All heavy atoms as a GROMACS GRO file, in nm:
protein
  623
    1MET      N    1  17.204  12.005   9.241
    1MET     CA    2  17.134  12.082   9.342
    1MET      C    3  17.022  12.001   9.405
    1MET      O    4  17.004  12.003   9.526
    1MET     CB    5  17.080  12.210   9.276
    1MET     CG    6  17.006  12.300   9.367
    1MET     SD    7  17.118  12.375   9.484
    1MET     CE    8  17.010  12.476   9.575
    2GLY      N    9  16.946  11.927   9.323
    2GLY     CA   10  16.834  11.848   9.375
    2GLY      C   11  16.880  11.736   9.466
    2GLY      O   12  16.819  11.710   9.570
    3THR      N   13  16.990  11.668   9.428
    3THR     CA   14  17.037  11.558   9.511
    3THR      C   15  17.097  11.609   9.641
    3THR      O   16  17.086  11.542   9.744
    3THR     CB   17  17.141  11.472   9.436
    3THR    OG1   18  17.247  11.555   9.391
    3THR    CG2   19  17.078  11.401   9.319
    4LEU      N   20  17.157  11.726   9.639
    4LEU     CA   21  17.209  11.785   9.763
    4LEU      C   22  17.095  11.819   9.858
    4LEU      O   23  17.103  11.791   9.979
    4LEU     CB   24  17.290  11.911   9.731
    4LEU     CG   25  17.347  11.986   9.851
    4LEU    CD1   26  17.447  11.900   9.926
    4LEU    CD2   27  17.410  12.116   9.807
    5LEU      N   28  16.988  11.873   9.806
    5LEU     CA   29  16.870  11.905   9.886
    5LEU      C   30  16.809  11.778   9.946
    5LEU      O   31  16.774  11.774  10.064
    5LEU     CB   32  16.768  11.980   9.802
    5LEU     CG   33  16.641  12.024   9.872
    5LEU    CD1   34  16.671  12.120   9.984
    5LEU    CD2   35  16.546  12.086   9.772
    6ILE      N   36  16.798  11.674   9.866
    6ILE     CA   37  16.743  11.547   9.916
    6ILE      C   38  16.833  11.488  10.024
    6ILE      O   39  16.786  11.434  10.124
    6ILE     CB   40  16.722  11.448   9.800
    6ILE    CG1   41  16.604  11.495   9.716
    6ILE    CG2   42  16.701  11.307   9.849
    6ILE    CD1   43  16.581  11.415   9.591
    7ASN      N   44  16.964  11.500  10.006
    7ASN     CA   45  17.058  11.451  10.106
    7ASN      C   46  17.041  11.525  10.238
    7ASN      O   47  17.042  11.464  10.346
    7ASN     CB   48  17.201  11.464  10.054
    7ASN     CG   49  17.301  11.393  10.144
    7ASN    OD1   50  17.265  11.311  10.226
    7ASN    ND2   51  17.427  11.425  10.124
    8LYS      N   52  17.024  11.656  10.234
    8LYS     CA   53  17.005  11.736  10.356
    8LYS      C   54  16.872  11.700  10.425
    8LYS      O   55  16.865  11.692  10.547
    8LYS     CB   56  17.009  11.886  10.325
    8LYS     CG   57  17.141  11.933  10.273
    8LYS     CD   58  17.248  11.919  10.378
    8LYS     CE   59  17.380  11.971  10.324
    8LYS     NZ   60  17.490  11.950  10.416
    9ILE      N   61  16.767  11.680  10.346
    9ILE     CA   62  16.638  11.642  10.403
    9ILE      C   63  16.649  11.504  10.468
    9ILE      O   64  16.596  11.479  10.576
    9ILE     CB   65  16.528  11.645  10.296
    9ILE    CG1   66  16.502  11.789  10.252
    9ILE    CG2   67  16.399  11.581  10.346
    9ILE    CD1   68  16.412  11.803  10.132
   10TRP      N   69  16.719  11.412  10.402
   10TRP     CA   70  16.738  11.277  10.455
   10TRP      C   71  16.812  11.281  10.589
   10TRP      O   72  16.779  11.207  10.681
   10TRP     CB   73  16.814  11.194  10.353
   10TRP     CG   74  16.835  11.051  10.394
   10TRP    CD1   75  16.948  10.997  10.447
   10TRP    CD2   76  16.742  10.945  10.386
   10TRP    NE1   77  16.931  10.865  10.470
   10TRP    CE2   78  16.804  10.830  10.434
   10TRP    CE3   79  16.610  10.936  10.341
   10TRP    CZ2   80  16.740  10.707  10.440
   10TRP    CZ3   81  16.548  10.814  10.347
   10TRP    CH2   82  16.611  10.701  10.395
   11GLU      N   83  16.914  11.368  10.600
   11GLU     CA   84  16.988  11.381  10.725
   11GLU      C   85  16.902  11.442  10.835
   11GLU      O   86  16.912  11.402  10.951
   11GLU     CB   87  17.113  11.467  10.703
   11GLU     CG   88  17.220  11.400  10.621
   11GLU     CD   89  17.335  11.492  10.590
   11GLU    OE1   90  17.331  11.612  10.628
   11GLU    OE2   91  17.431  11.446  10.525
   12GLU      N   92  16.818  11.538  10.800
   12GLU     CA   93  16.736  11.607  10.899
   12GLU      C   94  16.618  11.521  10.946
   12GLU      O   95  16.579  11.526  11.062
   12GLU     CB   96  16.685  11.738  10.839
   12GLU     CG   97  16.617  11.830  10.936
   12GLU     CD   98  16.712  11.892  11.038
   12GLU    OE1   99  16.832  11.909  11.006
   12GLU    OE2  100  16.666  11.922  11.150
   13TYR      N  101  16.558  11.445  10.855
   13TYR     CA  102  16.440  11.364  10.886
   13TYR      C  103  16.464  11.218  10.844
   13TYR      O  104  16.403  11.169  10.749
   13TYR     CB  105  16.317  11.418  10.813
   13TYR     CG  106  16.289  11.562  10.843
   13TYR    CD1  107  16.323  11.662  10.752
   13TYR    CD2  108  16.227  11.599  10.962
   13TYR    CE1  109  16.298  11.795  10.779
   13TYR    CE2  110  16.201  11.732  10.989
   13TYR     CZ  111  16.237  11.829  10.897
   13TYR     OH  112  16.212  11.960  10.924
   14PRO      N  113  16.550  11.144  10.915
   14PRO     CA  114  16.581  11.007  10.873
   14PRO      C  115  16.465  10.908  10.894
   14PRO      O  116  16.463  10.802  10.833
   14PRO     CB  117  16.699  10.969  10.961
   14PRO     CG  118  16.687  11.056  11.080
   14PRO     CD  119  16.624  11.184  11.032
   15ASP      N  120  16.367  10.944  10.976
   15ASP     CA  121  16.256  10.854  11.004
   15ASP      C  122  16.141  10.867  10.904
   15ASP      O  123  16.044  10.793  10.911
   15ASP     CB  124  16.203  10.877  11.145
   15ASP     CG  125  16.158  11.020  11.168
   15ASP    OD1  126  16.209  11.110  11.098
   15ASP    OD2  127  16.074  11.043  11.255
   16ARG      N  128  16.151  10.959  10.810
   16ARG     CA  129  16.046  10.981  10.710
   16ARG      C  130  16.074  10.899  10.584
   16ARG      O  131  16.188  10.876  10.547
   16ARG     CB  132  16.037  11.129  10.670
   16ARG     CG  133  16.016  11.223  10.784
   16ARG     CD  134  15.879  11.205  10.841
   16ARG     NE  135  15.865  11.293  10.956
   16ARG     CZ  136  15.751  11.328  11.005
   16ARG    NH1  137  15.640  11.284  10.953
   16ARG    NH2  138  15.746  11.407  11.109
   17ILE      N  139  15.968  10.858  10.518
   17ILE     CA  140  15.982  10.787  10.391
   17ILE      C  141  15.994  10.890  10.278
   17ILE      O  142  15.913  10.980  10.268
   17ILE     CB  143  15.861  10.695  10.366
   17ILE    CG1  144  15.858  10.585  10.472
   17ILE    CG2  145  15.866  10.635  10.226
   17ILE    CD1  146  15.736  10.497  10.466
   18MET      N  147  16.097  10.874  10.197
   18MET     CA  148  16.121  10.970  10.089
   18MET      C  149  16.105  10.901   9.954
   18MET      O  150  16.173  10.804   9.924
   18MET     CB  151  16.261  11.030  10.099
   18MET     CG  152  16.293  11.117   9.984
   18MET     SD  153  16.376  11.273  10.008
   18MET     CE  154  16.394  11.299  10.176
   19ASN      N  155  16.014  10.953   9.871
   19ASN     CA  156  15.992  10.906   9.735
   19ASN      C  157  16.030  11.016   9.637
   19ASN      O  158  16.006  11.132   9.664
   19ASN     CB  159  15.845  10.870   9.712
   19ASN     CG  160  15.800  10.754   9.796
   19ASN    OD1  161  15.878  10.665   9.828
   19ASN    ND2  162  15.674  10.754   9.834
   20THR      N  163  16.089  10.976   9.525
   20THR     CA  164  16.121  11.074   9.421
   20THR      C  165  16.070  11.024   9.287
   20THR      O  166  16.063  10.904   9.262
   20THR     CB  167  16.273  11.097   9.410
   20THR    OG1  168  16.336  10.974   9.379
   20THR    CG2  169  16.330  11.156   9.537
   21PHE      N  170  16.033  11.116   9.200
   21PHE     CA  171  15.990  11.088   9.064
   21PHE      C  172  16.089  11.157   8.972
   21PHE      O  173  16.099  11.279   8.971
   21PHE     CB  174  15.848  11.137   9.040
   21PHE     CG  175  15.746  11.065   9.123
   21PHE    CD1  176  15.714  11.109   9.250
   21PHE    CD2  177  15.685  10.951   9.073
   21PHE    CE1  178  15.621  11.041   9.327
   21PHE    CE2  179  15.592  10.883   9.150
   21PHE     CZ  180  15.560  10.928   9.277
   22THR      N  181  16.163  11.079   8.896
   22THR     CA  182  16.269  11.131   8.813
   22THR      C  183  16.238  11.108   8.666
   22THR      O  184  16.202  10.997   8.627
   22THR     CB  185  16.402  11.060   8.848
   22THR    OG1  186  16.425  11.074   8.987
   22THR    CG2  187  16.517  11.117   8.772
   23VAL      N  188  16.252  11.212   8.586
   23VAL     CA  189  16.235  11.200   8.442
   23VAL      C  190  16.372  11.174   8.381
   23VAL      O  191  16.463  11.256   8.392
   23VAL     CB  192  16.172  11.327   8.382
   23VAL    CG1  193  16.161  11.315   8.231
   23VAL    CG2  194  16.036  11.353   8.445
   24VAL      N  195  16.388  11.057   8.319
   24VAL     CA  196  16.515  11.016   8.261
   24VAL      C  197  16.519  11.062   8.116
   24VAL      O  198  16.424  11.040   8.040
   24VAL     CB  199  16.530  10.862   8.269
   24VAL    CG1  200  16.661  10.817   8.210
   24VAL    CG2  201  16.519  10.816   8.413
   25PRO      N  202  16.628  11.128   8.074
   25PRO     CA  203  16.635  11.181   7.937
   25PRO      C  204  16.646  11.070   7.832
   25PRO      O  205  16.692  10.960   7.860
   25PRO     CB  206  16.762  11.266   7.939
   25PRO     CG  207  16.845  11.207   8.046
   25PRO     CD  208  16.750  11.154   8.148
   26SER      N  209  16.603  11.103   7.712
   26SER     CA  210  16.617  11.012   7.599
   26SER      C  211  16.684  11.088   7.485
   26SER      O  212  16.669  11.209   7.473
   26SER     CB  213  16.482  10.958   7.555
   26SER     OG  214  16.408  11.059   7.491
   27PRO      N  215  16.758  11.019   7.400
   27PRO     CA  216  16.828  11.088   7.290
   27PRO      C  217  16.734  11.152   7.189
   27PRO      O  218  16.770  11.248   7.123
   27PRO     CB  219  16.911  10.978   7.224
   27PRO     CG  220  16.886  10.853   7.296
   27PRO     CD  221  16.789  10.878   7.406
   28LYS      N  222  16.612  11.100   7.176
   28LYS     CA  223  16.518  11.153   7.078
   28LYS      C  224  16.464  11.290   7.119
   28LYS      O  225  16.439  11.375   7.035
   28LYS     CB  226  16.403  11.054   7.062
   28LYS     CG  227  16.303  11.089   6.956
   28LYS     CD  228  16.198  10.979   6.944
   28LYS     CE  229  16.099  11.011   6.836
   28LYS     NZ  230  15.998  10.905   6.825
   29VAL      N  231  16.445  11.311   7.248
   29VAL     CA  232  16.384  11.434   7.298
   29VAL      C  233  16.488  11.530   7.357
   29VAL      O  234  16.467  11.650   7.361
   29VAL     CB  235  16.276  11.400   7.403
   29VAL    CG1  236  16.205  11.524   7.453
   29VAL    CG2  237  16.175  11.301   7.347
   30SER      N  238  16.601  11.478   7.400
   30SER     CA  239  16.703  11.559   7.466
   30SER      C  240  16.769  11.656   7.370
   30SER      O  241  16.790  11.626   7.253
   30SER     CB  242  16.809  11.468   7.528
   30SER     OG  243  16.910  11.544   7.586
   31ASP      N  244  16.805  11.774   7.421
   31ASP     CA  245  16.871  11.873   7.338
   31ASP      C  246  17.015  11.901   7.380
   31ASP      O  247  17.085  11.976   7.316
   31ASP     CB  248  16.791  12.003   7.336
   31ASP     CG  249  16.771  12.062   7.474
   31ASP    OD1  250  16.798  11.992   7.572
   31ASP    OD2  251  16.729  12.178   7.483
   32THR      N  252  17.062  11.839   7.488
   32THR     CA  253  17.200  11.858   7.531
   32THR      C  254  17.272  11.724   7.535
   32THR      O  255  17.213  11.620   7.557
   32THR     CB  256  17.209  11.924   7.669
   32THR    OG1  257  17.143  11.840   7.764
   32THR    CG2  258  17.146  12.060   7.670
   33VAL      N  259  17.404  11.729   7.515
   33VAL     CA  260  17.484  11.608   7.510
   33VAL      C  261  17.509  11.549   7.648
   33VAL      O  262  17.513  11.427   7.664
   33VAL     CB  263  17.619  11.638   7.439
   33VAL    CG1  264  17.709  11.517   7.436
   33VAL    CG2  265  17.595  11.690   7.300
   34VAL      N  266  17.524  11.633   7.750
   34VAL     CA  267  17.563  11.585   7.882
   34VAL      C  268  17.445  11.540   7.969
   34VAL      O  269  17.464  11.496   8.081
   34VAL     CB  270  17.644  11.693   7.958
   34VAL    CG1  271  17.775  11.720   7.889
   34VAL    CG2  272  17.564  11.820   7.975
   35GLU      N  273  17.324  11.550   7.917
   35GLU     CA  274  17.206  11.513   7.995
   35GLU      C  275  17.210  11.369   8.044
   35GLU      O  276  17.180  11.343   8.160
   35GLU     CB  277  17.080  11.540   7.914
   35GLU     CG  278  16.968  11.594   7.997
   35GLU     CD  279  16.853  11.641   7.909
   35GLU    OE1  280  16.795  11.558   7.838
   35GLU    OE2  281  16.823  11.761   7.913
   36PRO      N  282  17.247  11.269   7.962
   36PRO     CA  283  17.253  11.131   8.013
   36PRO      C  284  17.356  11.113   8.125
   36PRO      O  285  17.334  11.037   8.219
   36PRO     CB  286  17.290  11.047   7.892
   36PRO     CG  287  17.252  11.130   7.775
   36PRO     CD  288  17.266  11.272   7.818
   37TYR      N  289  17.468  11.182   8.117
   37TYR     CA  290  17.571  11.171   8.220
   37TYR      C  291  17.522  11.231   8.352
   37TYR      O  292  17.542  11.173   8.459
   37TYR     CB  293  17.700  11.239   8.176
   37TYR     CG  294  17.758  11.182   8.049
   37TYR    CD1  295  17.754  11.254   7.931
   37TYR    CD2  296  17.813  11.054   8.048
   37TYR    CE1  297  17.806  11.200   7.814
   37TYR    CE2  298  17.865  11.001   7.932
   37TYR     CZ  299  17.861  11.073   7.816
   37TYR     OH  300  17.911  11.021   7.701
   38ASN      N  301  17.460  11.346   8.345
   38ASN     CA  302  17.405  11.409   8.465
   38ASN      C  303  17.297  11.322   8.528
   38ASN      O  304  17.290  11.309   8.650
   38ASN     CB  305  17.348  11.546   8.433
   38ASN     CG  306  17.454  11.646   8.396
   38ASN    OD1  307  17.571  11.629   8.429
   38ASN    ND2  308  17.416  11.750   8.324
   39ALA      N  309  17.213  11.261   8.446
   39ALA     CA  310  17.108  11.174   8.497
   39ALA      C  311  17.167  11.052   8.566
   39ALA      O  312  17.120  11.011   8.672
   39ALA     CB  313  17.016  11.131   8.383
   40THR      N  314  17.271  10.993   8.508
   40THR     CA  315  17.335  10.876   8.568
   40THR      C  316  17.394  10.909   8.704
   40THR      O  317  17.376  10.833   8.800
   40THR     CB  318  17.446  10.822   8.475
   40THR    OG1  319  17.388  10.793   8.348
   40THR    CG2  320  17.509  10.698   8.532
   41LEU      N  321  17.461  11.021   8.714
   41LEU     CA  322  17.520  11.060   8.842
   41LEU      C  323  17.414  11.093   8.946
   41LEU      O  324  17.428  11.060   9.064
   41LEU     CB  325  17.613  11.180   8.822
   41LEU     CG  326  17.737  11.152   8.737
   41LEU    CD1  327  17.812  11.282   8.709
   41LEU    CD2  328  17.828  11.052   8.806
   42SER      N  329  17.306  11.156   8.906
   42SER     CA  330  17.202  11.192   9.003
   42SER      C  331  17.120  11.070   9.044
   42SER      O  332  17.078  11.060   9.159
   42SER     CB  333  17.111  11.301   8.948
   42SER     OG  334  17.040  11.255   8.836
   43ILE      N  335  17.100  10.974   8.954
   43ILE     CA  336  17.026  10.852   8.989
   43ILE      C  337  17.102  10.776   9.097
   43ILE      O  338  17.041  10.723   9.191
   43ILE     CB  339  17.005  10.761   8.865
   43ILE    CG1  340  16.909  10.826   8.768
   43ILE    CG2  341  16.958  10.622   8.904
   43ILE    CD1  342  16.765  10.823   8.810
   44TYR      N  343  17.233  10.772   9.088
   44TYR     CA  344  17.315  10.706   9.191
   44TYR      C  345  17.290  10.768   9.328
   44TYR      O  346  17.272  10.698   9.428
   44TYR     CB  347  17.463  10.714   9.154
   44TYR     CG  348  17.554  10.654   9.257
   44TYR    CD1  349  17.566  10.516   9.269
   44TYR    CD2  350  17.627  10.735   9.343
   44TYR    CE1  351  17.649  10.461   9.364
   44TYR    CE2  352  17.710  10.680   9.438
   44TYR     CZ  353  17.721  10.543   9.449
   44TYR     OH  354  17.803  10.488   9.545
   45GLN      N  355  17.286  10.900   9.335
   45GLN     CA  356  17.260  10.970   9.461
   45GLN      C  357  17.116  10.948   9.508
   45GLN      O  358  17.090  10.931   9.627
   45GLN     CB  359  17.286  11.120   9.446
   45GLN     CG  360  17.432  11.156   9.433
   45GLN     CD  361  17.508  11.129   9.560
   45GLN    OE1  362  17.457  11.151   9.670
   45GLN    NE2  363  17.629  11.079   9.547
   46LEU      N  364  17.021  10.949   9.416
   46LEU     CA  365  16.881  10.928   9.453
   46LEU      C  366  16.858  10.790   9.512
   46LEU      O  367  16.786  10.776   9.611
   46LEU     CB  368  16.790  10.948   9.331
   46LEU     CG  369  16.773  11.090   9.282
   46LEU    CD1  370  16.696  11.091   9.152
   46LEU    CD2  371  16.703  11.174   9.386
   47ILE      N  372  16.918  10.689   9.454
   47ILE     CA  373  16.902  10.553   9.506
   47ILE      C  374  16.961  10.542   9.646
   47ILE      O  375  16.906  10.474   9.732
   47ILE     CB  376  16.966  10.451   9.409
   47ILE    CG1  377  16.884  10.443   9.281
   47ILE    CG2  378  16.978  10.313   9.472
   47ILE    CD1  379  16.948  10.362   9.171
   48GLY      N  380  17.071  10.612   9.671
   48GLY     CA  381  17.135  10.606   9.802
   48GLY      C  382  17.062  10.685   9.909
   48GLY      O  383  17.074  10.653  10.028
   49ASN      N  384  16.987  10.788   9.872
   49ASN     CA  385  16.928  10.878   9.972
   49ASN      C  386  16.776  10.873   9.980
   49ASN      O  387  16.717  10.950  10.053
   49ASN     CB  388  16.970  11.022   9.944
   49ASN     CG  389  17.119  11.042   9.967
   49ASN    OD1  390  17.177  10.984  10.057
   49ASN    ND2  391  17.181  11.121   9.883
   50THR      N  392  16.712  10.787   9.903
   50THR     CA  393  16.566  10.780   9.906
   50THR      C  394  16.521  10.636   9.928
   50THR      O  395  16.597  10.542   9.908
   50THR     CB  396  16.504  10.831   9.775
   50THR    OG1  397  16.550  10.752   9.667
   50THR    CG2  398  16.539  10.977   9.751
   51ASP      N  399  16.397  10.622   9.971
   51ASP     CA  400  16.340  10.489   9.988
   51ASP      C  401  16.288  10.433   9.857
   51ASP      O  402  16.301  10.315   9.830
   51ASP     CB  403  16.227  10.495  10.091
   51ASP     CG  404  16.278  10.538  10.227
   51ASP    OD1  405  16.376  10.477  10.274
   51ASP    OD2  406  16.222  10.631  10.286
   52LYS      N  407  16.226  10.517   9.776
   52LYS     CA  408  16.173  10.477   9.646
   52LYS      C  409  16.210  10.582   9.543
   52LYS      O  410  16.194  10.702   9.568
   52LYS     CB  411  16.021  10.465   9.648
   52LYS     CG  412  15.967  10.359   9.738
   52LYS     CD  413  15.965  10.228   9.667
   52LYS     CE  414  15.896  10.128   9.758
   52LYS     NZ  415  15.903   9.995   9.712
   53THR      N  416  16.258  10.538   9.428
   53THR     CA  417  16.286  10.627   9.317
   53THR      C  418  16.214  10.574   9.194
   53THR      O  419  16.240  10.463   9.150
   53THR     CB  420  16.438  10.635   9.290
   53THR    OG1  421  16.502  10.686   9.405
   53THR    CG2  422  16.468  10.726   9.173
   54TYR      N  423  16.122  10.652   9.143
   54TYR     CA  424  16.046  10.615   9.024
   54TYR      C  425  16.106  10.686   8.904
   54TYR      O  426  16.110  10.808   8.899
   54TYR     CB  427  15.899  10.654   9.039
   54TYR     CG  428  15.832  10.590   9.158
   54TYR    CD1  429  15.822  10.657   9.278
   54TYR    CD2  430  15.780  10.462   9.148
   54TYR    CE1  431  15.760  10.598   9.388
   54TYR    CE2  432  15.718  10.403   9.257
   54TYR     CZ  433  15.710  10.471   9.377
   54TYR     OH  434  15.649  10.412   9.484
   55CYS      N  435  16.155  10.610   8.808
   55CYS     CA  436  16.215  10.666   8.688
   55CYS      C  437  16.113  10.663   8.575
   55CYS      O  438  16.054  10.559   8.546
   55CYS     CB  439  16.339  10.587   8.648
   55CYS     SG  440  16.471  10.598   8.768
   56ILE      N  441  16.092  10.778   8.514
   56ILE     CA  442  15.996  10.793   8.406
   56ILE      C  443  16.072  10.833   8.280
   56ILE      O  444  16.152  10.927   8.283
   56ILE     CB  445  15.890  10.900   8.442
   56ILE    CG1  446  15.824  10.863   8.574
   56ILE    CG2  447  15.789  10.915   8.331
   56ILE    CD1  448  15.742  10.974   8.634
   57ASP      N  449  16.048  10.763   8.172
   57ASP     CA  450  16.116  10.788   8.046
   57ASP      C  451  16.060  10.915   7.980
   57ASP      O  452  15.939  10.928   7.961
   57ASP     CB  453  16.097  10.669   7.954
   57ASP     CG  454  16.170  10.685   7.822
   57ASP    OD1  455  16.269  10.758   7.817
   57ASP    OD2  456  16.126  10.623   7.724
   58ASN      N  457  16.148  11.007   7.946
   58ASN     CA  458  16.108  11.133   7.886
   58ASN      C  459  16.042  11.113   7.750
   58ASN      O  460  15.945  11.180   7.715
   58ASN     CB  461  16.229  11.226   7.874
   58ASN     CG  462  16.190  11.369   7.847
   58ASN    OD1  463  16.076  11.408   7.868
   58ASN    ND2  464  16.285  11.447   7.800
   59GLU      N  465  16.093  11.018   7.673
   59GLU     CA  466  16.037  10.991   7.541
   59GLU      C  467  15.896  10.933   7.553
   59GLU      O  468  15.807  10.966   7.474
   59GLU     CB  469  16.126  10.894   7.466
   59GLU     CG  470  16.087  10.873   7.323
   59GLU     CD  471  16.188  10.788   7.248
   59GLU    OE1  472  16.303  10.776   7.293
   59GLU    OE2  473  16.150  10.734   7.144
   60ALA      N  474  15.873  10.850   7.655
   60ALA     CA  475  15.739  10.795   7.676
   60ALA      C  476  15.640  10.906   7.715
   60ALA      O  477  15.526  10.907   7.668
   60ALA     CB  478  15.743  10.689   7.785
   61LEU      N  479  15.684  10.999   7.797
   61LEU     CA  480  15.598  11.112   7.832
   61LEU      C  481  15.566  11.197   7.709
   61LEU      O  482  15.453  11.243   7.692
   61LEU     CB  483  15.664  11.199   7.939
   61LEU     CG  484  15.675  11.141   8.078
   61LEU    CD1  485  15.753  11.236   8.168
   61LEU    CD2  486  15.539  11.114   8.136
   62TYR      N  487  15.664  11.215   7.625
   62TYR     CA  488  15.645  11.292   7.502
   62TYR      C  489  15.543  11.224   7.411
   62TYR      O  490  15.454  11.288   7.355
   62TYR     CB  491  15.782  11.304   7.433
   62TYR     CG  492  15.789  11.410   7.327
   62TYR    CD1  493  15.797  11.544   7.360
   62TYR    CD2  494  15.791  11.375   7.192
   62TYR    CE1  495  15.806  11.642   7.261
   62TYR    CE2  496  15.800  11.471   7.094
   62TYR     CZ  497  15.808  11.604   7.130
   62TYR     OH  498  15.816  11.700   7.033
   63ASP      N  499  15.554  11.091   7.399
   63ASP     CA  500  15.459  11.016   7.318
   63ASP      C  501  15.318  11.020   7.376
   63ASP      O  502  15.220  11.026   7.302
   63ASP     CB  503  15.504  10.871   7.303
   63ASP     CG  504  15.624  10.857   7.211
   63ASP    OD1  505  15.649  10.950   7.131
   63ASP    OD2  506  15.693  10.754   7.219
   64ILE      N  507  15.306  11.016   7.508
   64ILE     CA  508  15.175  11.024   7.572
   64ILE      C  509  15.110  11.158   7.540
   64ILE      O  510  14.990  11.166   7.512
   64ILE     CB  511  15.187  11.004   7.724
   64ILE    CG1  512  15.218  10.858   7.755
   64ILE    CG2  513  15.060  11.047   7.796
   64ILE    CD1  514  15.255  10.832   7.898
   65CYS      N  515  15.189  11.265   7.540
   65CYS     CA  516  15.135  11.398   7.508
   65CYS      C  517  15.080  11.402   7.366
   65CYS      O  518  14.974  11.460   7.341
   65CYS     CB  519  15.242  11.504   7.526
   65CYS     SG  520  15.281  11.540   7.697
   66PHE      N  521  15.152  11.342   7.271
   66PHE     CA  522  15.108  11.346   7.131
   66PHE      C  523  14.997  11.247   7.101
   66PHE      O  524  14.897  11.283   7.041
   66PHE     CB  525  15.226  11.320   7.037
   66PHE     CG  526  15.306  11.443   7.010
   66PHE    CD1  527  15.437  11.452   7.052
   66PHE    CD2  528  15.252  11.550   6.942
   66PHE    CE1  529  15.513  11.566   7.027
   66PHE    CE2  530  15.327  11.664   6.916
   66PHE     CZ  531  15.457  11.671   6.960
   67ARG      N  532  15.013  11.122   7.142
   67ARG     CA  533  14.918  11.018   7.101
   67ARG      C  534  14.793  11.013   7.186
   67ARG      O  535  14.682  11.001   7.135
   67ARG     CB  536  14.987  10.882   7.106
   67ARG     CG  537  15.095  10.868   7.003
   67ARG     CD  538  15.156  10.731   7.006
   67ARG     NE  539  15.269  10.726   6.914
   67ARG     CZ  540  15.366  10.640   6.923
   67ARG    NH1  541  15.367  10.550   7.018
   67ARG    NH2  542  15.465  10.643   6.836
   68THR      N  543  14.808  11.021   7.318
   68THR     CA  544  14.693  11.006   7.407
   68THR      C  545  14.621  11.138   7.431
   68THR      O  546  14.499  11.146   7.420
   68THR     CB  547  14.738  10.945   7.541
   68THR    OG1  548  14.811  10.825   7.515
   68THR    CG2  549  14.620  10.913   7.629
   69LEU      N  550  14.698  11.241   7.463
   69LEU     CA  551  14.638  11.370   7.497
   69LEU      C  552  14.616  11.459   7.374
   69LEU      O  553  14.550  11.562   7.384
   69LEU     CB  554  14.726  11.444   7.599
   69LEU     CG  555  14.749  11.371   7.731
   69LEU    CD1  556  14.845  11.450   7.818
   69LEU    CD2  557  14.618  11.347   7.804
   70LYS      N  558  14.672  11.420   7.260
   70LYS     CA  559  14.656  11.493   7.134
   70LYS      C  560  14.701  11.638   7.142
   70LYS      O  561  14.641  11.729   7.087
   70LYS     CB  562  14.510  11.490   7.086
   70LYS     CG  563  14.450  11.352   7.075
   70LYS     CD  564  14.508  11.275   6.961
   70LYS     CE  565  14.429  11.145   6.946
   70LYS     NZ  566  14.507  11.038   6.893
   71LEU      N  567  14.812  11.661   7.215
   71LEU     CA  568  14.869  11.795   7.224
   71LEU      C  569  14.962  11.818   7.106
   71LEU      O  570  15.044  11.733   7.073
   71LEU     CB  571  14.946  11.811   7.354
   71LEU     CG  572  14.866  11.800   7.484
   71LEU    CD1  573  14.959  11.807   7.603
   71LEU    CD2  574  14.763  11.911   7.493
   72LEU      N  575  14.952  11.933   7.042
   72LEU     CA  576  15.040  11.963   6.930
   72LEU      C  577  15.179  12.003   6.978
   72LEU      O  578  15.279  11.972   6.916
   72LEU     CB  579  14.980  12.074   6.844
   72LEU     CG  580  14.846  12.039   6.777
   72LEU    CD1  581  14.794  12.159   6.703
   72LEU    CD2  582  14.865  11.921   6.685
   73CYS      N  583  15.184  12.075   7.087
   73CYS     CA  584  15.311  12.119   7.144
   73CYS      C  585  15.305  12.094   7.294
   73CYS      O  586  15.240  12.169   7.367
   73CYS     CB  587  15.333  12.267   7.115
   73CYS     SG  588  15.490  12.327   7.177
   74PRO      N  589  15.374  11.989   7.344
   74PRO     CA  590  15.370  11.961   7.488
   74PRO      C  591  15.428  12.077   7.567
   74PRO      O  592  15.527  12.138   7.527
   74PRO     CB  593  15.458  11.838   7.503
   74PRO     CG  594  15.464  11.777   7.369
   74PRO     CD  595  15.450  11.890   7.272
   75PRO      N  596  15.366  12.112   7.679
   75PRO     CA  597  15.417  12.222   7.760
   75PRO      C  598  15.552  12.187   7.823
   75PRO      O  599  15.575  12.073   7.859
   75PRO     CB  600  15.310  12.242   7.866
   75PRO     CG  601  15.239  12.111   7.872
   75PRO     CD  602  15.248  12.050   7.736
   76THR      N  603  15.638  12.286   7.832
   76THR     CA  604  15.769  12.267   7.895
   76THR      C  605  15.785  12.366   8.008
   76THR      O  606  15.729  12.475   8.006
   76THR     CB  607  15.883  12.287   7.795
   76THR    OG1  608  15.873  12.420   7.740
   76THR    CG2  609  15.877  12.185   7.682
   77VAL      N  610  15.859  12.325   8.107
   77VAL     CA  611  15.887  12.411   8.222
   77VAL      C  612  16.032  12.454   8.214
   77VAL      O  613  16.121  12.372   8.201
   77VAL     CB  614  15.861  12.336   8.354
   77VAL    CG1  615  15.895  12.425   8.473
   77VAL    CG2  616  15.718  12.290   8.360
   78THR      N  617  16.056  12.584   8.216
   78THR     CA  618  16.194  12.634   8.208
   78THR      C  619  16.235  12.694   8.338
   78THR      O  620  16.161  12.727   8.422
   78THR     CB  621  16.209  12.738   8.097
   78THR    OG1  622  16.117  12.844   8.119
   78THR    CG2  623  16.186  12.673   7.962
   0.00000   0.00000   0.00000
């Protein structure tokens, strides 16, 4: 759904610079088996339809929450 939306925005506004921030799943934090496959397919679309794609490791974000921010339970968005 997200890559389809980005594709439509890219078609409508081709003269605009499009940046995306993508959280890439890790096996340590991920709870579903197909998450890496979905991420791989969506990254391909993001690279084709955006000017800049920033990939952020989910496990690194999780470690930042525990070690740096000292959160006992990192907040999740559902």
